[in-house]
C-alpha positions as CSV (number, residue, x, y, z in Angstrom):
1,X,10.8,27.9,24.1
2,X,11.1,25.0,26.5
3,X,7.5,23.9,25.7
4,X,8.4,23.8,22.0
5,X,11.3,21.5,22.8
6,X,9.1,19.2,24.9
7,X,6.5,19.1,22.2
8,X,9.2,18.3,19.6
9,X,10.6,15.5,21.8
10,X,7.1,14.1,22.3
11,X,6.5,14.2,18.6
12,X,9.7,12.4,17.9
13,X,8.8,9.7,20.4
14,X,5.4,9.3,18.7
15,X,7.0,9.1,15.3
16,X,9.4,6.4,16.5
17,X,6.5,4.4,18.0
18,X,4.5,4.7,14.7
19,X,7.6,3.6,12.7
20,X,8.0,0.6,15.0
21,X,4.3,-0.3,14.6
22,X,4.5,0.0,10.8
23,X,7.6,-2.2,10.7
24,X,5.8,-4.8,12.8
25,X,2.8,-4.6,10.4
26,X,5.0,-4.9,7.4
27,X,6.6,-8.1,8.9
28,X,3.2,-9.6,9.5
29,X,2.0,-8.8,6.0
30,X,5.1,-10.3,4.5
31,X,4.6,-13.5,6.4
32,X,0.9,-13.6,5.4
33,X,1.7,-13.1,1.7
34,X,4.5,-15.7,1.9
35,X,2.1,-18.2,3.4
36,X,-0.6,-17.5,0.8
37,X,2.0,-17.9,-2.0
38,X,3.2,-21.2,-0.4
39,X,-0.3,-22.5,-0.1
40,X,-1.1,-21.7,-3.8
41,X,2.2,-23.3,-4.9
42,X,1.4,-26.4,-2.8
43,X,-2.2,-26.6,-4.2
44,X,-0.9,-26.3,-7.7
45,X,1.7,-29.0,-7.2
46,X,-0.9,-31.3,-5.6
47,X,-3.2,-30.7,-8.6
48,X,-0.3,-31.7,-10.9
49,X,-0.1,-28.3,-12.5
50,X,2.5,-25.9,-11.3
51,X,0.7,-22.8,-12.5
52,X,-2.7,-23.9,-11.1
53,X,-4.6,-23.6,-14.4
54,X,-6.7,-26.7,-13.9
55,X,-8.0,-25.4,-10.6
56,X,-9.0,-22.1,-12.2
57,X,-10.8,-23.7,-15.1
58,X,-7.9,-23.4,-17.5
59,X,-7.8,-24.8,-21.1
60,X,-7.4,-28.4,-19.8
61,X,-10.9,-28.5,-18.4
62,X,-14.0,-28.8,-20.5
63,X,-17.4,-27.6,-19.5
64,X,-20.4,-30.0,-20.0
C-alpha cells in the first residue's frame, strides 16, 4: 500500500512537471506567432498594402 502511494506521488510530480513544460512551450509558441504576425503586418504596411496582396501576387500585379 505504501508503494502505491509513493508511485502516486511520483506520478503527480511528473504530471506537474509536464504541465509546467507545456505552459512554457505554449508561451514560447504564442510569442513566436505574435512576432510572425507583427512581421507580416510590418511588411504589408511597408509595401503600402495592409493585407499584403501585392507581395503575394494579388490582383494589382500583372505578369509579363
